[in-house]
C-alpha positions in Angstrom: 93.4 -168.1 32.6 96.8 -166.7 33.7 97.3 -163.0 32.8 100.3 -160.8 32.5 99.7 -157.5 34.3 102.4 -154.9 34.9 101.7 -152.5 37.9 103.7 -149.3 38.3 103.6 -147.4 41.5 105.5 -144.1 41.9 106.1 -141.6 44.7 107.2 -138.2 43.3 107.7 -134.9 45.1 106.9 -131.8 43.2 107.7 -128.3 44.5 105.5 -125.2 43.9 103.9 -125.8 40.5 100.8 -125.9 38.4 101.2 -129.1 36.5 97.5 -129.4 35.4 95.0 -126.6 35.8 91.3 -126.4 35.6 89.2 -123.9 33.6 89.9 -121.1 36.2 93.7 -121.7 36.1 93.7 -123.3 39.5 95.7 -126.6 40.0 93.3 -129.5 39.9 92.4 -131.2 43.2 90.3 -134.0 44.6 88.9 -135.0 47.9 90.2 -138.4 49.2 90.1 -139.6 52.7 88.0 -136.6 53.7 90.6 -134.0 52.8 91.6 -132.0 49.7 94.5 -133.5 47.8 96.6 -132.1 44.9 95.6 -133.9 41.7 97.1 -134.3 38.2 94.7 -135.9 35.8 95.5 -139.2 34.0 95.0 -137.4 30.7 97.7 -134.9 31.5 100.2 -137.6 32.4 99.3 -139.8 29.4 99.9 -136.8 27.1 103.3 -136.3 28.7 104.1 -140.0 28.3 103.1 -139.9 24.6 105.4 -136.9 24.1 108.3 -138.8 25.7 107.8 -141.6 23.2 109.2 -139.3 20.6 112.7 -139.7 22.1 112.3 -143.4 22.8 110.7 -144.9 19.7 111.1 -144.4 15.9 108.4 -142.2 14.4 107.0 -145.1 12.3 106.0 -146.9 15.5 103.9 -143.9 16.7 100.6 -142.4 15.8 99.1 -139.1 15.0 96.0 -137.8 16.9 94.4 -134.9 15.0 91.3 -133.5 13.4 93.5 -132.5 10.5 93.7 -136.0 9.4 93.1 -135.1 5.7 96.2 -132.9 5.8 98.3 -135.6 7.5 97.2 -138.1 4.8 97.7 -135.7 2.0 101.3 -135.2 3.0 101.9 -139.0 2.5 100.0 -139.0 -0.8 102.3 -136.2 -2.1 105.3 -138.1 -0.8 104.3 -141.0 -3.0 103.4 -138.9 -6.0 104.3 -135.3 -6.0 102.1 -134.6 -9.1 99.0 -135.2 -7.0 99.7 -132.2 -4.7 96.8 -130.1 -6.2 94.2 -132.8 -5.3 95.9 -134.5 -2.4 93.7 -133.1 0.3 90.5 -134.1 -1.6 91.8 -137.6 -2.2 92.7 -137.8 1.4 89.3 -136.7 2.6 87.6 -139.4 0.4 89.9 -142.1 1.8 89.3 -141.1 5.4 85.5 -141.1 4.8 85.6 -144.6 3.3 88.0 -146.0 5.9 86.4 -144.6 9.0 82.8 -143.6 8.1 83.5 -140.2 9.5 82.4 -136.9 7.9 85.4 -135.0 6.7 84.6 -131.5 5.6 85.6 -127.9 6.1 84.4 -126.7 9.6 81.6 -124.1 9.3 83.6 -121.6 11.4 86.4 -121.7 8.7 84.1 -122.0 5.7 82.6 -118.6 6.4 85.9 -116.9 6.1 87.3 -119.1 3.4 87.1 -116.7 0.4 89.6 -118.5 -1.8 88.6 -122.1 -0.8 92.0 -122.9 0.7 90.6 -124.3 4.1 91.3 -128.0 4.5 88.6 -130.4 5.5 88.7 -131.8 9.1 87.2 -134.7 11.0 84.6 -133.7 13.6 86.7 -135.3 16.4 90.3 -136.2 17.0 91.2 -139.2 14.8 94.0 -141.4 16.0 95.9 -143.2 13.2 99.3 -144.8 13.1 101.9 -143.6 10.6 101.8 -147.1 9.0 98.0 -146.8 8.7 98.4 -143.4 7.0 101.0 -144.8 4.6 98.6 -147.7 3.7 95.8 -145.3 3.0 98.1 -143.1 0.9 99.0 -146.1 -1.2 95.4 -147.0 -1.7 94.5 -143.4 -2.6 97.2 -143.2 -5.3 96.3 -146.6 -6.8 92.5 -145.9 -6.7 92.6 -142.4 -8.2 94.4 -143.5 -11.3 96.8 -141.4 -13.4 96.6 -137.7 -12.6 94.7 -138.3 -9.4 91.1 -138.2 -10.4 88.9 -137.5 -7.3 85.8 -138.8 -9.0 87.6 -142.0 -10.0 88.6 -142.6 -6.4 85.0 -142.1 -5.3 83.9 -144.7 -7.8 86.7 -147.0 -6.8 85.7 -146.9 -3.2 82.1 -147.8 -4.0 83.3 -151.3 -4.7 82.9 -153.3 -1.5 86.3 -155.0 -1.7 88.1 -151.7 -2.2 86.2 -150.1 0.8 87.0 -153.2 2.9 90.7 -152.7 2.1 90.5 -149.1 3.2 88.9 -150.2 6.5 91.4 -152.9 7.0 94.2 -150.4 6.5 93.1 -148.5 9.6 92.4 -151.6 11.7 95.8 -153.3 11.4 99.4 -152.3 12.3 98.5 -150.2 15.2 101.1 -147.9 16.6 102.5 -148.3 20.1 100.6 -145.3 21.5 97.3 -146.5 20.0 97.9 -150.0 21.4 98.6 -148.7 24.8 96.1 -145.9 25.2 93.3 -147.1 22.9 91.3 -145.4 20.2 87.6 -144.5 19.7 86.1 -144.0 16.3 82.7 -142.6 17.0 81.3 -143.4 13.5 82.7 -147.0 13.4 82.7 -148.7 16.7 84.3 -151.8 15.1 87.5 -149.7 14.6 87.8 -148.9 18.3 90.9 -150.2 20.0 90.7 -151.2 23.7 93.4 -149.5 25.7 96.0 -151.9 27.2 97.0 -149.3 29.8 95.1 -147.7 32.6 96.5 -144.6 34.3 95.2 -143.3 37.5 94.9 -139.6 38.5 98.0 -138.8 40.5 97.0 -137.5 44.0 99.0 -136.2 46.9 99.5 -138.5 49.8 98.7 -135.7 52.2 96.3 -132.7 52.5 97.3 -130.0 50.0 96.3 -126.4 50.0 96.3 -124.1 47.0 98.3 -120.9 47.2 98.5 -117.8 45.0 101.6 -116.0 43.8 101.1 -112.3 43.4 103.6 -111.0 40.8 104.5 -107.7 39.1 106.4 -107.0 35.9 108.3 -103.8 35.2 108.2 -102.0 31.9 111.9 -101.9 30.7 111.3 -98.5 29.1 109.8 -96.8 32.2 112.0 -93.9 33.5 113.4 -94.1 37.0 111.0 -91.5 38.2 108.0 -93.4 37.0 107.0 -95.8 39.8 104.6 -98.7 39.5 104.4 -102.0 37.6 103.7 -102.5 34.0 101.7 -105.6 34.8 100.2 -107.2 37.9 98.8 -110.7 38.2 98.4 -113.8 40.3 99.2 -117.5 39.6 97.7 -120.3 41.7 100.0 -123.2 42.6 100.5 -126.0 45.1 103.2 -128.5 46.1 102.9 -132.2 46.9 104.3 -135.6 47.3 102.2 -137.5 44.7 101.3 -141.2 44.4 101.1 -142.2 40.8 99.8 -145.5 39.4 99.5 -147.2 36.0 98.7 -150.8 34.9 99.6 -152.4 31.6 97.6 -155.5 30.4 100.5 -157.1 28.5 98.1 -159.6 26.9 95.8 -156.9 25.6 98.9 -155.0 24.3 100.0 -158.1 22.3 96.5 -158.4 20.8 96.6 -154.8 19.8 100.1 -154.9 18.3 99.8 -158.3 16.8 102.7 -160.6 16.4 106.1 -159.6 15.1 105.8 -157.2 12.2 108.9 -158.4 10.5 110.1 -162.0 9.7 113.4 -161.3 11.4 111.9 -160.6 14.8 110.2 -162.8 17.4 106.5 -162.5 17.9 106.9 -160.8 21.3 109.3 -158.1 20.1 106.7 -155.3 19.4 105.3 -155.8 22.9 108.8 -155.8 24.5 109.6 -152.5 22.8 106.2 -151.0 23.9 106.5 -152.1 27.5 110.1 -150.8 27.7 109.1 -147.5 26.2 106.1 -147.1 28.4 108.0 -147.9 31.6 110.7 -145.3 31.0 108.3 -142.7 29.6 105.8 -142.9 32.4 108.4 -142.9 35.1 110.4 -139.9 33.7 107.8 -137.8 32.0 106.2 -134.7 33.6 103.2 -132.6 32.4 104.5 -129.2 31.3 101.8 -126.9 32.7 103.4 -123.6 33.8 106.8 -125.3 33.6 108.6 -122.1 32.5 107.1 -120.2 35.5 108.0 -122.7 38.2 110.8 -124.8 36.7 109.5 -127.8 38.7 111.6 -130.5 37.0 111.7 -133.5 39.4 112.1 -137.2 39.0 110.4 -139.9 41.1 111.9 -140.7 44.5 110.6 -144.3 44.4 109.2 -146.7 41.8 107.7 -150.1 42.6 106.9 -152.4 39.7 105.0 -155.6 40.1 104.3 -158.3 37.5 101.0 -160.0 38.3 99.0 -162.9 36.8 95.5 -162.1 38.1 94.4 -158.5 38.2 95.9 -155.0 38.6 96.2 -153.6 42.1 96.7 -150.0 43.2 98.3 -149.2 46.5 96.4 -145.9 46.9 94.6 -147.4 49.9 97.8 -146.9 51.9 97.1 -143.1 51.8 93.4 -143.0 52.5 94.3 -141.6 55.8 96.5 -138.6 54.8 100.1 -138.8 55.7 101.1 -136.3 58.4 104.1 -134.0 58.1 107.1 -135.5 59.9 108.6 -133.7 62.9 111.4 -132.5 60.6 109.0 -131.6 57.8 108.3 -133.6 54.7 106.0 -136.5 53.7 108.2 -138.9 51.7 109.7 -140.9 54.5 106.4 -141.7 56.1 104.8 -142.4 52.7 107.5 -145.1 52.1 106.8 -146.5 55.6 103.1 -146.7 54.8 103.7 -148.6 51.6 106.3 -150.9 53.3 103.6 -151.9 55.8 100.6 -151.9 53.5 101.9 -153.8 50.5 102.9 -157.0 52.2 99.7 -157.2 54.2 97.5 -156.7 51.1 99.4 -159.2 49.0 99.4 -161.8 51.8 95.7 -161.5 52.4 94.9 -161.8 48.7 97.5 -164.4 47.8 99.4 -162.0 45.5 102.9 -162.5 46.8 105.5 -162.7 44.0 108.7 -161.2 45.2 110.7 -162.7 42.3 108.8 -160.5 40.0 108.9 -157.3 42.0 111.3 -154.5 41.5 112.2 -151.4 43.5 113.9 -148.4 42.1 114.5 -145.7 44.7 116.6 -142.6 45.5 117.7 -141.4 49.0 117.7 -142.8 52.5 114.1 -141.6 53.0 112.9 -144.4 50.7 114.9 -147.2 52.5 111.8 -148.8 54.0 110.8 -149.9 50.4 113.9 -152.0 49.9 112.2 -155.3 51.0 109.4 -155.0 48.5 111.4 -156.2 45.5 114.8 -156.5 43.8 116.6 -153.2 44.0 117.5 -151.9 40.5 118.5 -148.8 38.6 116.2 -147.4 35.9 118.2 -149.1 33.1 118.2 -152.4 34.9 114.4 -152.1 35.7 113.5 -151.6 32.0 115.9 -154.4 30.9 114.7 -156.9 33.5 111.0 -156.2 33.0 111.4 -156.6 29.3 113.2 -159.9 29.7 110.5 -161.3 32.0 107.7 -160.1 29.6 109.5 -161.8 26.7 109.8 -165.0 28.7 106.2 -165.1 29.8 104.9 -164.4 26.3 107.3 -166.9 24.8 106.2 -169.6 27.2 102.5 -168.8 27.0 102.2 -168.7 30.8 
């Protein structure tokens, strides 16, 4: 069966920074090709991508991932019926229990210090629900609790199998874009899990990367001139790197997760088109914010290659298994582009994956010129627009 897979390959140079640190505060790293590389975890970049969605998509198309799911649902219950505010959290907790099978209660660490009983119940793990799903649960809670918001009445209401089924259906339909892309696990109800349509690789440097330490001091503003010494002394670990980043989107899985058009006035592929466009722009332009105020390492990718495939996703990280050496003039970007320019056609030829008409290259600077033959040269806006059009065409034709 023909598939629709979107591969995104990025080369991005990052100056001294600490984008993603481990438990000791040191930038994460990994060994690849026998040498230590700078690394930024996939989770860190997915988080940055999700945050970027806030400026690209309306809030109703996004989800909320939180342990404080009862509070989030309570807000929507109150929005529907302000008179239910005194019992909204309790109603919300009962709805979440029925819908997900999860235990929702006040954590023990908070219960010990909760003298006035104001602590809100929480789920034992992060719960990922779309705003539409929360709205649907809120409507069911208001209807099931009756006039005045009777918690006991809601409990009895949810004992009915049909009512409980409606609650579960409410959290298993109308998934948000971020849930559809990145998936969801509900530990207590595996049937509510959502298979991620997107895979994001750990970003790694194309070259050997060492970790350095910045020794810094801070002066006390109120210290007199004759009082020498610093008010604070410390160190921050950092590195710098030219990173290879990769992500793959299974467009068919994305369509299954999102369903067909959510409105009668839109085509069945419209939700997927919006999701693909948002992910492309967000993944390309986002940046994890670890120590960003300290280093100000705001960079954008130097080169982006996008491939639309019909068989399987393919990473080009193999081009950098042998670490890229520093050029005579310094720098790694130029040689990295040459590596890809040689590696990609060879790999695609040997595996029968050549599809130049559905390949795009978005690049900056003459250092990236070697990548030009790998696809149609576009700007970011043109890339997003053309990929969206091709996805719509493929989904519409069923090919």
